[in-house]
N, C-alpha and C positions, 0 to 999 in steps of 0.2 A: 566581663562581657557574657551574655546569656547565649544558649545554643540558637535561639531564634535570632539574635543579633548576628551571629556568625553565619547563619544560613542566609540572612538578608544581604550581607556583604558578599558572600559567595555568589548569590543570585545576581546581585548588581554587577559583579565582575563578569560573570557570564554574559549578561545582557549587553553591558557597556563595551567591554573590550572585545566580545566575540561578535554577536549578531549585528550590532550597530556599525561595526567596521565593514561588515559584509554588505549591508543594503546599499548605502550611498544613494538612497532613493526616497521619495516622499510619497505619501498617499496611504500607506499602511495596508491593512489586510484587505480592504475593499478593492484596491488596485491589484493586489496579488491574486485575489480570486477572479477578477475580470480578466487578468492576464492569462490564467490557466484556462478559463472558458474560451477566451479568444484563440489560444493555442489549439484547444480541441476542435473548435469549429473550423479554424483555417486548415488544420491537418486533415479533417475529414473532407473538406471541399477540394483541397488539392489532391488528396488521394483519389477522388472521383475523376479528376482531370488527368491524373497519371494513368489511370486504367482506360480512359477514353482515348488518349494518345496511343497507348499500347494496342488497343482494339483496332485503331485505324492504320497503325503502322506495321503490325506483325499478323501472322496467320492466327486464326482462331485456335488452332491446336496448340501453338506455342504460347499464346496468351493463357489458355487453360493450364498448360504445364507450369508455367511461371507462377500463376496465381496459387496453384496447389503448393508449390514449394515455398513460396512467400508466406502463405497463410499458415502452413504447418510449422515453418521456422519461427514464425511470430508466436504461435502457440507454445512451442518448445521453450522459446525465450521467456515468455510470461511464466511458465512453470518454473524454469530455472531461477526465477527471482525468489521463489519459496517464501513469499509474502515478507521478505526482509524490508521491502518498501515501507510497510506499516511501522517497523521498528525506527527507521530513519526518520519518518515524519513525526513520530511521537516523541522519541528519545534523543535525537541529535541536538534539539535546542537546548537540553540541559546536560549534554555530555561533556562540555568544557574541553580540557586538554585531552580527553580520551576520544574526542570526535574523529581524529585522524586514524586511530587504531580501528574503531568501529567501521570506517569506510573501508579500510584495507582488508579487514577480516571478511566483511560482507561481500565485497567485490571478488575475493579469492573463492568464496564458496559458490558464487554465482557462476564463475568461470568453470569450475569443476562440474557442477551440475549441468551447465549448458552443453559441455563436451560430452558428458555421459548420455544425456537425452538425445543430443544430435547423432551420436554413434549408434545409440539403440535404435533410432528411427531408420538410419541407413541399413542396419543389419536386419531389422524386422518389418520394415515398411515396404511399400511397392516401389522399390528403387528402379526396377526394370521399366516402369511407366514414367517415372519422373526424371531420371537422369540419363544423359547420353552416354556415359562411360564412368569408370572407376575414379578418374580425377575429379570429375564434377561431383560425383557422390561424396567423395571424402572432403570436399570443400564445404559440404552442407554443414557439418559441426562447427566449422569456422564461422559461418554465417549466423548460426544460432548464438554463439558466444558474442558476436558484434551486436546483434540485436538485443541480447539479454543485457549487456552493459549500457547500451543506448537507452534502454527502457528504464533501468534502475537509476540512471542519472537524474531523472525527473524528481524522484523522491530525495535524492542526495541534495539537490539544489534547494528544494522546498525546506528540508530540514535545516539547512545552512542559511536560510533566510534569503534565498535568491530565486523566489518563485518567478519573478519576471524574466529571469534568464531562460526558464523553461520555454516560454513563448518564443524567444530568439532561437533557441536550439531547434525546437520542432519545426517551426515555419521555415527556417533556413534548410533544414534537411529536405522538407516537402518540396521546396522550390527548386533546389539543386537536382533532386531525382527527376523532375520533370524535364530539365534540360538534358540530363543524362539519357533518359529513355528515348527521347527524340533524337539525340545525336547517335545513338546505337542502332537505329532503325536499319541502316545498311547491312548490319549483321543478320538481322531477321530471325534470331533464335530466342528461345525462352530464357536461356542463360544470361543473355544481354539484359532482358528485363530484370531478372533477379539481381544482377550485379549493379544495374542502375539504381535499385533500391538499397542495397546493402553498402556499397562503397562510400556513398555520401554519409551514411550512418557512421561508419568507421571513422572517416575523416573528422566529422563534427564531434564525435565522442572524444577523440584524442584532443581536439581543440578546447572543448569544454572542460575536460579533466584537467589540463594544464593551466587554463586561464581563469577558471572559476572554482572548480571543486577543491584543487590542491591548495591554492591560497585561502580559500574560504575555511578549510579545515585547519590550517596553520593559524588563522586568526582567532580560532576558538580557544580561549585560555581560561584559566581558573579551575577550581576543583569541580569534578562532576557531582551532580545531586541526583543521581539515578536512584530509582527504588531498588528494593531487594531483588536479587537474581530470580527467586521463585516467582515474584510478581511479573517480572519481564518475560519469564517462560510462559506463564498462564496467558499474558497478553498476546504473545506470539502464537500460541496454540489456537487461540480464539480467532485471531486474524487469519491464520493459515486455514482454518476450517471455512471461514467466510469466503476467502479467495478461491479455495477448491470448488465450492458450490457454484461460485460465480463463473468459473471456467467450464465445469461439467454441463450446466444446464444449456448454454448456447451450443454446445457441441451435440447434445442429444436431440434437441427440438428438430433441426433440419433433417436428421436421419429418419426420425419418426414421420415427418411430413412426407418424404420421398417414399417411405414404405407404404404410407396410407393413401396419399393423394397423387403421387407420382412426381417426376422431376419438372414438369411444366409448372405445376402449382408451387413447387418449391422455388422456382425462379421468381414468381410474383411474391412469394413470402420473403425471399432474400432482399429484394429491393425495399419492400415495406419495412423490413427489420432494420435495414441500413438507416433509414429515415428515423425510426423510433430510437434505435441504439445511439445514434448521434445526439438526439435530445437528451437521452438518459446519461450519456457520458458528460454532457455539459453540466447536468445536475451534480453528478458525482465529482466533477472536477472542483466544485467549491469546497469539497471536504478536507483535502490534503492541506492546503494553505491554512485553513481554519484550525485543524489539529495542531499544526506546527506553531502557529502564532499563539494559540491559547495555551500551549505547553511551555512558552517562554517564561522564565522567572520574572514575576511581577506583572504578568499579562493582565489586562483588563478584560476579564472573561465576559462581563455583561456587554460591553460594546462589541466585542468579537462575535458573541452570539447573535446579537441584533443584526449585524452585518450579514452573517451567515443566513439567518432566517430571511432576511429581505432579499438577498441575492438568490439563494437556492429556491426558497418558496415562491418568489416572484417569477423566476425562470420557469418553475413547474407550471404554475397557472397560466402564464403567458404563452409558454410552448403548447400547452393543451389548446388554448383558444386558437392560435395560429394554425396549428395542424388540422383542426376541425374545419377551419375555413379553406385552407389552401391545399388540402390533400389531393383533390382531383388535378389541380394544376401542376403540382409537383410530379405526380405520377405520369401525367400526360407527356412530360418531357421524354420519358422512356418509350412512350408509344400508347395509343388509345386502349390496347388490350390491358396494359398494366393499370390504367386508370379504371377500367371497368372491373377488374378483378381485385384490385387492392384498396380502393378508396374506403370502403367500409371497414377494412381491417385497420388501416392507419387511423381512422377516426376512433375506432374502439380502443385501439392501443394508446391513442393520445390521452384517453380518460385515465390512464394509469399514472400519468406524469405527476399530478399533484400528490398522489400517495407515495410515489417514489421519492419526491422531495422531502416529505415528512419523514420517511424512514431513513433517508440520507442525513437529515439534521440530527435525528436520534442516534444513529450510528456514529456520527462524528462526535457528539457530545459523550457517548459511551467510551469512545477511544481516549478522549481527554481525561475522563474519570477513571479509566481502566476498568469499566464494568462491561464486559463483553459477553457474559453468559447469555443474556436474553437476546442480544444482537445476534449471536451465533445460532441460537435456537430459532428465531424467525427466519434466518437465512436458510437453514436446513428445512424448516417447514415449508418455505416458499419452493425450494427445490423439489421437495416430495410431491407438492400439489401439481406443479408444472409437469414434471417428468411422468407422474402417475396418470395425470389427466388428459395429457395432449393427445394421446392415441385415440381415446374414446371421443373426445370432443371434435377432433379433426374428422373422424369417420362419420359423426352424426351431423355436424354443421359446416363441414368443409373448412376452408382456410380461416374463416371467421371464427371457428371454434378455438383456434389459438389464442385469439384475443379474449374470448370468455374465460379461458383457463388463467391467463395472466391477470385479468381483472379480479377473478376470484382469489387468486394467490395474494395479490396486493391488498385486497380488502381485508383478508384474514390477517396479514402481516401488521396492517395499521391497527386492526382491532386488538391484536395482542399487545402492541407497544404504546397504545393511545395514552393510557393513564400514566404508565411509567414515563413515557416521553414528555408529556405535559409537566409532570413533576420535576423531571431533569431540566427542562427548559426553565421552569420557575426557579429552580435552585441556581442555575447559571445566571439568571437575570438579577438574583440577589447578591451575587458575588462579584468581586473585582478580580479575583484570582482563581485559577483552576484548583479544585480540591481533590487531589488523587486519593483514591481509596483502594481497598483490596480488590485484585482482579476478579 
């Protein structure tokens, strides 16, 4: 028996005894991607409803305090994930019997990181403005841990072949927290809003962990066919750098707008950004199921890539057209002033969606091939252009200057990866299996 034969048998064991036991579903990658996109869209919509209920049932001051706590805890939770999500999406499908250990180690690291970040925020952050007392302050790190575990479970499920469970998990949590925030209105405190958000996340995390993730990991059998440790480290370093830029840029932009244009213009920007970021999240939601599916032993990379291009590219073009047409109507829901100040910004930002789709497709293929150097480079270049140019553009062209900077950054990113991206797509379309290379 040749080494190739052995690898084929091992791969078949991983696929047949592991992931096929997990799915119990039909429809393949296309359904997985649509499920993740649906989850993102529904979560965004229900989140809007959540804050609408809070605004109507609680005082403005308590809503503001709660939103600051939740947004900061969510950021801390995202940081605590330390880009481990990218490892799960790429390597869990080929981890075999080592899948359970990967999940336990990653979860432990995230819990420690979340606790440290949460405690650091309590010690160094503006706790006198956010928390009503020491007890509430020291519950904050617990909330960060809960949200960190809740977030990483998406990638765990995707890596284990349960992408559709992600939609069930997130939509259920979003619906339950609506009931909770309405039920807690008699308390009238920002703390009630926070725990209406966090407690459902805790309950559903436990449920998903016991009902889906644990049995999913136990069903993964056979020898792992992971690459060398150095390749995994290089892959992780690239993914972490991309995640860091993706977190830093959205943090800096609102601060620059406040400093340059004031808080009122930042309010208009925030609503516009919510619309555009929701569309961008839908595009990026296609990436994780594709990476996990294309990384499976024996995967048909050609068909997976075609589905990815159709769904991600189609969503980018369609989203652009829809926002160009509907921007004034969407903003008018918030009020006529929002429509007057933000329509042009939304329309300009909508033009970035096709470029975002192309970069998303390229980055997903780069993860499959473990070629992240150029993907990291363009992410850093994008961040430099946005952070470096946003102050000047906002001062010169007002809030629309934000869109000019993002358009410029996206065009530069596409220009850099256009030829390598086309080559990578062609390579994928000529193949029926992923072709891992040096990171």
